N, C-alpha and C positions, 0 to 999 in steps of 0.2 A: 644583682644583689639578693633579688628574690628567687635567682636561679642560685645562688649558693647558701645560701640559708636552711634548706633541707638538705643537701648535704654532710655541711657543719652540722645540725643535732644529728643526720644519722649515726657523723662519727665521735660525735660524744656518745650517743646513747651504745654503736655498737664497742667503741671503747670502755665505755663502762660497766658493760655487759660482762665480757668476753676478758678484760683487763683486770678488772677490779668485785666482781661478783662471783662470778664464774671458781674461781683461783681461790678464791675465799671460802665458798661451799666443798670445797672439793681438800681444802687444808681442815676443815671444821670433821668431813664427815674420817676422813685418812688418820687422823687425829683419833674419833673417836671410836670407830674400829680395825685400826691398826692400829693403835700410836705405838708398839712397837718395833713396828719394820718399817712406816715411814721416817722414825729418828735412828735408824739407822743398824735397828740390830742390835743394838749394842751390849756389852755382859759388861755387869758387875758387879765385885769382890768385896765387900768390906766396902762398901760404899766408893769406890773405885774404881773406875772404868779399867777394864786389861783387854780388851777388844773388843771387833762384831764377825760374830758368825758369819759375814756375808765376806772377808777377808781372813787370807791366811797369815799367819804369822812363822817366824821363824821358829822351826827349834831342834838345838841341834845336841842336845847334853843327852848321852846313851839310857835314862831314865825318862824320857820324854818321844811318845809318842812324834813321827816324825812326819812333816807334810807334802806335798808337791813343790818339789823347786820351782822358785820364782827366774822367770828372767826383765824380773822387772830392771834398771837401772835407776838410779844408780844404789839405788840401797836395796836388799829384797821384801817383795809386797809394799811396794811401794803403790798405793792407786791411786797416785798424777801420772805413774809410769805405764800406765796400765797395759796391756799388749803379749803376745805369741814371742818366742826368739823368732819363731821363722824357718828353723832348719831342718834342713830336709835331711832325708835320710841316708844320703850320701854325703855330708857339710862333717867335718871331722871333727868340727867343735862341736855337734851332736854328740860323736862317737865320745871324743873326754868329757865332754858332761856325762854322761854316763858312767864312764870312767869314773869319774870322781865319787860318782853318787857311790858306787857300787862300794870305792876302798873307804867311804866316809861311814858305810856300814859294815865293813869288816872289821876297821877301825875300833869301832862301837860293841863289836862283842858279838855281831847279828852269825850267827848261824849263815852261809852261803851254800850249802848241801844243796836247797833248795831253789827251785828257780826265780826270778823276783818281780814282783810283782811291775809291770811300766811306772804307773805311776808312783812306784816310788825313786824311778829315776830319770824320766822325763819331767819338763816344765808345760804345765795348759797354756788352752788356751789367752786365756788373761795373763798368767802369770802371778795370776791371784789367789788360788785356788783355797777355799779353806776345809775340805772336805780330801779325803782318800776313800779308793774300796776299801769293804769288810775283810779283801783276800788284804791286801797291804797291812791295815790294820790286825791281821791275823799274824803277820808275816815279822812283827814287830813284837809280839805275845812274849817272847821267852824271854829279849834282850829287857824287857820292857819290867818284866818281874824278879830280872837276876839284878841289872843292876837297881831294884827298889826296896830287892828280898821284899818280894812279895812274891806270893802262892801264883804264880801264871791259873790257874784254874778263877780265880779272884779277877786276875787281870781282861780274861779273856770275858769275866761273866761283867766290867764295865765294858767290853768293847759292843759287846752287843745288847746293851742299855742303852751303847750310843749310837747304836747302826739304827740309821732313817730306811726306814724301804721307800719303797718307791713308789712315787704322788698319784692318790686315786689310785693305786693297787696296776699301772700300767705306764707311767710317763715317769721318766730319767731309770735312772739304776743305782739299788741301794747304797748306802757312805758314810760315812764317820764324819764325824764334826772335832778336827783336829781338837782345835782350841778347848772347846766342851769336854772330850774327852783326858786332857790334859789337867784342866782343874776338874774334873774327877777323881784325878788319881790323887792327886797336890791332897785334897779334901778327905780321901782315905787312908791317907799318909797320917794325916792331922786328928784324921776321930776316930 
């Protein structure tokens, strides 16, 4: 028994430190310093949750900017089914996906005379991307402005306002959060 007592004490102490104290301290620091992020980067409007800035949403109407395609199933942007389609460049299903999105862009009134940005016709690795490239946003400005009966320059100004640059000036690529941009468009239309 003398041999097991120190082992039990060490087990209890380490369990208390790593299972209770450490998580409690990290939770307190996270809630204090990074409250928005640790709670899912939730976006609220008029006291109602409308989404997260970290997970894309389905936008199909012509008056909205469209995000990347989602490869999650059984429904788009399903965080429980996160994962890419893993379709290779020679897979006919990828070709069908791209053609389907180009047909949807055409049906929505998008001018297809310019090259279509790749992120508008392919899904992301996670299937949940909330952001598109500034080129993909610029590509959609005329369609959105026409559908909303807004000046294209005003829509372009909103795109510029919601474009985030590289982190620390060097990491990643510039990007536009589709949900935040679409909410700003709705607010501009009502205000």
